[in-house]
C-alpha positions as CSV (number, residue, x, y, z in Angstrom):
1,M,0.1,-0.1,0.1
2,L,1.5,3.4,-1.1
3,P,2.0,6.0,2.1
4,I,0.6,8.5,0.8
5,P,-2.5,7.2,-1.0
6,V,-4.6,10.1,-1.4
7,T,-1.9,12.5,-2.4
8,V,-0.7,10.2,-5.0
9,C,-4.5,10.1,-6.5
10,L,-5.1,13.7,-6.5
11,T,-2.3,14.4,-8.3
12,G,-3.2,12.0,-10.9
13,I,-6.0,13.3,-11.3
14,F,-5.2,17.0,-11.3
15,A,-2.0,15.7,-13.7
16,L,-4.7,14.1,-16.1
17,M,-7.4,17.6,-15.6
18,L,-3.9,19.6,-16.2
19,V,-3.3,18.0,-19.4
20,A,-7.2,18.7,-20.7
21,L,-7.2,22.3,-20.0
22,S,-3.8,22.6,-22.0
23,L,-4.8,21.0,-24.8
24,N,-7.7,23.0,-25.0
25,V,-5.5,26.0,-25.3
26,S,-3.5,24.7,-27.2
27,L,-6.8,23.5,-30.2
28,R,-8.1,26.5,-30.1
29,R,-4.6,27.9,-30.5
30,R,-4.0,25.9,-33.8
31,D,-7.7,27.1,-34.9
32,L,-6.6,30.4,-34.8
33,K,-3.2,30.2,-36.0
34,L,-2.2,32.1,-32.9
35,A,1.2,31.5,-31.0
36,L,1.0,33.8,-27.9
37,G,-1.9,35.8,-26.4
38,D,-5.5,35.4,-27.0
39,G,-6.0,37.4,-30.4
40,G,-8.7,38.9,-28.9
41,D,-11.3,35.9,-28.9
42,M,-12.9,35.0,-25.9
43,V,-13.4,31.0,-26.3
44,L,-9.4,31.4,-26.1
45,L,-9.2,34.2,-23.2
46,R,-11.7,31.5,-21.4
47,R,-9.7,28.9,-22.1
48,I,-5.8,30.5,-21.2
49,R,-7.8,31.7,-17.4
50,A,-9.5,28.2,-16.9
51,H,-5.4,26.7,-17.5
52,G,-4.1,29.6,-15.7
53,N,-6.6,29.7,-12.6
54,F,-5.7,25.3,-12.4
55,A,-1.8,25.7,-12.7
56,E,-2.1,28.6,-9.2
57,N,-4.3,26.6,-7.3
58,A,-4.3,22.9,-7.8
59,P,-0.4,22.1,-6.7
60,F,-1.5,24.0,-3.6
61,C,-4.4,21.6,-3.1
62,I,-2.0,19.0,-3.2
63,L,0.3,20.1,-1.0
64,V,-1.7,20.9,1.7
65,I,-3.3,16.9,1.1
66,L,0.2,15.8,1.4
67,A,0.7,17.9,4.9
68,L,-2.8,16.4,5.9
69,E,-1.4,12.7,5.3
70,A,1.9,13.3,6.9
71,V,0.2,14.4,10.1
72,L,-3.1,12.1,9.9
73,A,-1.7,8.9,7.9
74,T,-4.9,7.9,5.7
75,S,-8.0,9.2,7.7
76,G,-10.9,9.4,5.9
77,I,-11.1,12.7,6.1
78,I,-8.1,13.4,3.9
79,W,-10.8,11.9,1.0
80,L,-13.4,14.0,1.4
81,I,-11.2,17.3,1.8
82,A,-9.1,15.7,-1.3
83,A,-12.8,15.0,-3.2
84,A,-13.9,18.7,-2.2
85,F,-10.7,20.2,-3.9
86,V,-11.6,18.2,-7.5
87,V,-14.6,19.7,-7.2
88,A,-13.8,22.7,-6.6
89,R,-11.5,22.4,-9.4
90,I,-13.7,20.9,-11.5
91,L,-16.7,23.3,-11.3
92,H,-14.4,26.3,-11.7
93,A,-12.6,25.3,-14.7
94,W,-16.2,24.3,-16.4
95,G,-17.6,27.9,-15.4
96,T,-14.5,29.7,-16.6
97,L,-15.0,27.5,-19.4
98,T,-18.2,28.6,-20.2
99,G,-18.4,32.4,-18.5
100,T,-21.1,31.0,-16.2
101,L,-20.2,32.7,-12.5
102,A,-23.0,30.0,-10.7
103,L,-20.4,27.7,-11.2
104,I,-17.0,29.8,-10.3
105,A,-18.1,31.3,-7.2
106,P,-19.6,28.2,-5.2
107,A,-15.7,26.8,-6.7
108,M,-13.9,28.8,-5.1
109,V,-16.2,29.2,-1.7
110,I,-15.8,25.1,-1.9
111,Q,-12.1,25.5,-2.1
112,H,-11.2,28.8,0.0
113,V,-13.2,27.1,2.7
114,V,-11.5,23.8,2.6
115,L,-8.0,25.2,2.5
116,G,-8.9,27.7,5.9
117,C,-9.9,25.0,7.2
118,A,-7.1,22.3,6.9
119,A,-4.8,24.8,7.3
120,I,-6.1,25.8,10.7
121,W,-6.0,22.0,11.5
122,L,-2.4,22.2,10.1
123,L,-1.1,25.1,12.3
124,I,-3.3,23.3,15.3
125,Q,-1.3,20.1,15.0
126,S,2.0,21.8,14.6
127,V,2.3,23.4,17.9
């Protein structure tokens, strides 16, 4: 058994999501024959932001899960936290790609609340 199964699983899921979001940008750039920037294309801009926001946030979510696993071993709560991160990242990407604030806002609330609670718990455990 892996010593950090939740971290490994979450990293695999997020790696696949990053590939999908990156390909989404690359394919649109190819269609537009555009190497840099967004060329004023709203679809490409949304794809760039979905990819960028994912790349900005997903690694830290993985790091938090790793830290929790280091402290809690394989507690079931870590799987719930990882699932919340996956749901948040999917909702955010989908909302960004479609321009649907009704998906983006809850995604960020889920992620921020879970990150905040995990951070406080980690700080308490460190003292």
